Every structure is written in C-alpha cells, then in structure tokens.
C-alpha positions in Angstrom: -103.5 -231.6 146.8 -103.7 -228.9 144.1 -102.2 -225.6 145.2 -101.5 -222.1 143.9 -98.5 -220.0 144.8 -98.6 -216.2 145.2 -95.7 -213.8 145.5 -94.6 -210.2 145.6 -91.2 -208.7 146.5 -91.5 -209.5 150.2 -93.7 -212.6 150.6 -94.5 -216.0 149.2 -97.9 -217.6 150.0 -99.5 -220.9 149.1 -103.3 -221.6 148.9 -105.0 -224.9 148.5 -108.0 -225.4 146.2 -109.4 -227.7 149.0 -111.1 -225.4 151.5 -109.5 -222.4 149.7 -107.1 -222.7 152.7 -104.0 -220.5 153.1 -101.2 -223.0 153.8 -98.0 -221.1 153.8 -96.8 -217.5 154.3 -93.0 -217.1 154.0 -90.7 -214.1 154.1 -88.7 -214.3 150.9 -85.5 -212.7 152.3 -85.1 -215.3 155.1 -87.4 -218.2 154.0 -89.0 -218.0 157.4 -92.4 -219.7 157.6 -95.1 -218.1 159.8 -98.1 -220.5 159.2 -98.5 -223.7 161.1 -97.5 -226.8 159.1 -100.7 -228.9 159.8 -98.8 -231.6 161.8 -101.7 -233.9 162.9 -99.8 -234.7 166.1 -101.3 -231.3 167.4 -103.7 -230.1 164.7 -104.0 -231.2 161.1 -105.1 -227.9 159.7 -103.4 -224.6 158.9 -105.9 -221.8 158.2 -109.4 -223.2 157.6 -112.3 -220.8 156.7 -115.3 -221.4 158.9 -118.6 -221.3 157.0 -121.6 -221.3 157.3 -121.0 -221.8 161.1 -118.3 -220.7 163.5 -117.9 -223.1 166.3 -120.5 -225.7 167.2 -124.2 -225.9 167.6 -125.7 -227.2 170.8 -126.0 -231.0 170.7 -124.8 -230.8 167.0 -128.3 -229.9 165.9 -129.8 -226.5 165.0 -133.3 -225.5 164.1 -134.7 -223.5 161.1 -138.4 -222.9 160.5 -139.3 -225.7 162.9 -137.1 -228.3 161.3 -133.9 -229.8 162.8 -130.6 -230.0 160.9 -127.3 -231.7 161.8 -124.2 -229.6 161.8 -120.6 -230.4 162.7 -118.3 -227.8 164.2 -117.3 -224.9 161.9 -119.6 -225.8 159.0 -118.5 -227.6 155.8 -116.7 -225.1 153.5 -113.3 -226.0 155.0 -113.8 -229.6 153.7 -114.9 -228.8 150.2 -113.0 -228.1 146.9 -113.4 -224.6 145.6 -113.3 -223.4 142.0 -110.7 -220.9 140.8 -112.3 -217.6 139.8 -109.3 -215.4 139.0 -105.5 -215.5 139.5 -102.6 -213.0 139.2 -99.1 -213.1 140.6 -100.2 -211.5 143.9 -104.0 -212.1 144.1 -106.3 -215.0 143.8 -110.0 -215.7 144.2 -111.9 -218.9 144.8 -115.6 -219.7 144.8 -118.0 -222.2 146.4 -121.7 -222.7 145.8 -124.3 -224.9 147.5 -124.9 -228.5 146.4 -127.6 -231.0 147.0 -125.5 -232.4 149.8 -125.0 -229.0 151.5 -128.7 -228.2 151.3 -129.5 -231.3 153.3 -127.5 -229.8 156.2 -127.9 -226.1 155.4 -131.1 -225.3 153.6 -129.9 -222.2 151.7 -128.4 -221.4 148.3 -125.3 -219.3 148.5 -122.3 -218.1 146.6 -119.1 -217.8 148.7 -115.9 -216.2 147.4 -112.5 -216.2 149.2 -109.7 -214.0 148.0 -106.0 -213.5 149.0 -103.9 -210.5 148.0 -100.3 -209.8 148.9 -99.6 -206.2 150.0 -96.0 -205.5 150.9 -95.5 -207.7 154.0 -99.2 -208.4 154.5 -101.7 -211.0 153.3 -105.2 -209.5 152.9 -107.9 -212.2 153.3 -111.2 -211.3 151.7 -114.6 -212.9 151.9 -117.8 -212.3 150.0 -121.1 -214.1 150.8 -124.0 -213.7 148.5 -127.6 -214.7 149.2 -128.9 -216.4 146.1 -132.2 -217.3 147.7 -135.6 -215.5 147.4 -135.8 -215.3 151.2 -133.5 -214.2 154.0 -130.3 -216.2 154.6 -128.6 -216.7 158.0 -124.9 -217.6 158.4 -121.6 -217.1 160.3 -118.1 -216.9 158.9 -114.7 -216.8 160.5 -111.0 -217.4 160.2 -108.8 -219.9 162.0 -105.2 -219.2 161.0 -102.5 -220.9 163.1 -99.1 -219.2 163.5 -95.9 -220.7 164.8 -95.3 -219.8 168.4 -92.4 -220.1 169.3 -91.1 -218.9 166.0 -87.4 -219.2 166.8 -85.7 -222.6 167.6 -84.8 -223.2 171.2 -87.4 -220.8 172.6 -90.4 -221.6 174.7 -94.0 -220.6 174.0 -94.5 -219.7 177.6 -91.9 -216.9 177.1 -94.0 -215.3 174.4 -96.8 -212.7 174.6 -100.0 -211.7 172.9 -100.5 -208.0 172.3 -104.0 -206.4 171.9 -105.3 -203.1 170.5 -108.8 -201.8 170.2 -110.3 -200.1 167.2 -108.7 -196.8 168.1 -105.3 -198.4 168.4 -105.3 -198.2 172.2 -104.0 -200.9 174.5 -106.9 -202.2 176.7 -106.4 -202.6 180.4 -108.2 -205.9 180.4 -110.1 -208.4 178.3 -113.4 -210.2 179.1 -113.4 -213.8 177.9 -116.6 -215.7 177.4 -115.7 -219.0 179.0 -116.0 -222.3 177.0 -118.0 -225.2 178.4 -118.6 -228.8 177.4 -119.7 -229.9 174.0 -118.2 -227.1 172.0 -120.5 -224.4 173.4 -119.8 -221.3 175.6 -121.1 -220.9 179.1 -122.7 -217.8 180.6 -119.5 -217.3 182.7 -117.0 -214.5 182.0 -113.4 -214.3 182.9 -111.3 -211.1 183.0 -107.7 -211.0 182.0 -105.7 -208.1 183.2 -103.2 -206.7 180.7 -100.0 -204.7 181.1 -99.5 -202.3 178.2 -102.0 -204.4 176.3 -99.8 -207.5 176.7 -100.9 -211.0 177.9 -98.2 -213.6 178.7 -98.8 -217.0 177.0 -98.4 -219.1 180.0 -98.7 -222.9 179.7 -102.2 -223.0 181.2 -103.7 -220.1 179.1 -105.6 -222.5 176.8 -106.5 -225.3 179.3 -110.1 -224.3 179.0 -110.1 -224.1 175.2 -110.2 -220.9 173.2 -110.5 -217.4 174.6 -113.7 -215.9 173.1 -113.4 -212.1 173.0 -116.7 -210.5 172.1 -118.2 -207.0 171.5 -115.4 -205.4 169.4 -113.1 -205.4 172.4 -110.1 -205.9 170.1 -109.3 -205.2 166.5 -105.6 -206.1 166.4 -103.8 -209.0 167.9 -100.0 -209.5 167.6 -97.5 -212.2 168.7 -94.4 -211.1 170.5 -91.2 -213.1 171.1 -89.5 -213.3 174.5 -87.8 -209.9 173.9 -91.3 -208.4 173.4 -90.6 -207.9 169.7 -93.6 -208.2 167.5 -93.2 -210.7 164.6 -96.8 -211.1 163.4 -100.1 -209.2 163.7 -103.7 -209.8 162.6 -106.0 -206.8 162.0 -109.7 -207.0 161.6 -113.1 -205.3 162.0 -114.9 -208.5 163.1 -117.0 -208.2 166.3 -115.5 -211.3 167.9 -112.1 -213.0 168.0 -110.9 -216.4 169.2 -107.4 -217.0 170.5 -106.7 -220.8 170.6 -104.1 -223.5 170.9 -105.0 -227.1 171.6 -105.8 -227.5 175.3 -103.1 -229.1 177.5 -101.0 -230.1 174.4 -98.3 -227.4 174.6 -98.7 -227.2 170.8 -96.1 -224.9 169.1 -98.6 -222.6 167.5 -101.3 -220.0 168.4 -104.5 -219.3 166.4 -105.7 -215.7 166.0 -109.3 -215.9 164.7 -111.5 -213.0 163.5 -115.1 -214.2 163.7 -118.4 -212.9 162.4 -120.4 -215.3 164.6 -119.6 -217.9 167.2 -120.8 -221.2 168.7 -124.0 -221.6 170.6 -124.4 -220.8 174.3 -125.1 -223.7 176.6 -128.5 -222.1 177.4 -129.5 -221.5 173.8 -132.6 -223.3 172.5 -133.9 -221.0 169.7 -133.8 -221.1 166.0 -131.0 -220.3 163.6 -132.1 -216.7 163.2 -132.0 -216.2 166.9 -128.4 -217.3 167.5 -126.0 -214.8 169.1 -124.0 -212.9 166.5 -125.7 -214.6 163.5 -125.6 -212.6 160.2 -128.7 -212.0 158.1 -128.7 -211.4 154.4 -131.8 -210.4 152.4 -132.4 -212.0 149.0 -129.7 -210.9 146.5 -127.6 -209.1 149.1 -123.8 -209.5 149.5 -121.7 -209.5 152.7 -118.1 -208.4 152.0 -115.4 -208.2 154.7 -111.6 -208.7 155.1 -108.8 -209.1 157.5 -105.0 -208.7 157.3 -102.0 -210.8 158.4 -98.8 -208.8 158.6 -95.3 -210.1 159.3 -92.9 -207.7 161.0 
C-alpha cells in the first residue's frame, strides 16, 4: 500500500494514500510508536477519517428528500484512495472527490481535503470539505485515531487513566455519556462519570457498552496517562463531540480518542438527513475547515 513519510526534528509520521489514513507517529529520539498497528485480532485500522457519516444510521438506511439510501458505518472515505495534492518534508495534503459510485449512496458532489503537518512534537490534522453542488449539502466528519495503551511493556491498561479538560483548560468534575444501544445507534439514556482532578481510570469494563459519546462541547482536550499518572499523549480539538473507544470486552491494547463533527443516529430518530443530530450544513460553494492536534509528551 502506497505511503508517504513526514518528519521534523522530533517526529516521524507515515500516511497512506488509501483513506488518507495516518498510520504511524514515532518519536525520533526513542523510536517509540504511539499509533496502533492495525492488528486485525483486535481492530484492523489505525486512524480512519470518518466521512460523510460518523457512526451508523438507523437500520443502515437514511432518507434525503423522500428517497432512501443505504449507508454503512462511518461512511466511505476511509475505504477510498485519495489523490496527492501537495507534499513537503513536514506537511502533506490529499484530496477526494465524489464518483458515480459514491453518488449512489450519497447524492452530493463534494471536494474533501485531508492534511497533516508536523509541529514540534505534534501532528496537526486538517480537514476541508467543499460543497460543489448548487444546493445545500449535509455531512458529518470525524477522526478515529487509536493509540497504544498500555504504551510500556509489562504494564496493564487497567492501571492507566484518561485526563479531560474543557475549552477553558479546566478539569471537569464529571462527564455525561450518551449511552450506546443496539445496531450502532445511541439511546436516549445518559450515564454520568465522576472524575477526580479530571481523571477517569480505564478499568477493564469501561468500554463494555461500546464507545463513550461525550456531547455538547464538554471536553476539548483528552490525554492518556500511564500508571504513574504521567501524560504521554494528548488530543486537542474544537469539535462539539468526542468518542472514547476500545473494542468492547476484548481488552485491546489501545484506546481511541475521536473528535467528531456529527455522530450516529439515535434509536428514536426517523427524520431526514438534514434533521440528524449534529449534522453539518454547507451552502453551495461553501467550505468547512477544521483541525485537531495530536501531541506526544
């Protein structure tokens, strides 16, 4: 699979043309790898970009202007080959546009660009979505990077912690999780997690019910901490939602920290695409541009 390597003085990163997926982030001084290796025993991906849907649609069908369309979980961009737009030693951009095949499942023309830029010990991930239709376009986009946890040999994930901060840099006293249900949709139930100094232990049952879905801008920074409560990686974002996930009941040695602009359907949703919770709307010719940052300590 064709790949491109980026590097600066501190980091090396590898990106695939397929899915424009970030596949490796290593610290040059130690050779330590932070991104999951896509071992299919647990999960065969590393950091897929979710577009034009985040999560699933109810019964794998959504409606637009009275017509039904099939759609698998997380859309189709992660399974398509992108085109290289520009490349330098520490920054790269890829692009994807609609095809006859995508239009059968998603009836919109679009231009999607995904960029990666190394900044000191950070990887800045950038997305641009342009509406190339003559009418409004509806979409969601999200990240799904998986990070090794535990990161040191001989340690247990259940001795690690998640650290949360809000948009002001404050440690929240609790998080409200929108509870997952059957069929890849969320329920109307909420579960509160009490935090101590913004920390949540990663106990072996934390992901038994699938991803934690944290809505309403509750958090803008999520970090992973080792058993000594030392931070080794952080994800910062402005997205209104975030997913925290590891495969349910598998004790997989990684945790995903996922900034989302959109999410799966609710189990009670029966409206059209434009009515979905957290759906984004672009007018004809408009562009949506956002980013998030992965930083290694």
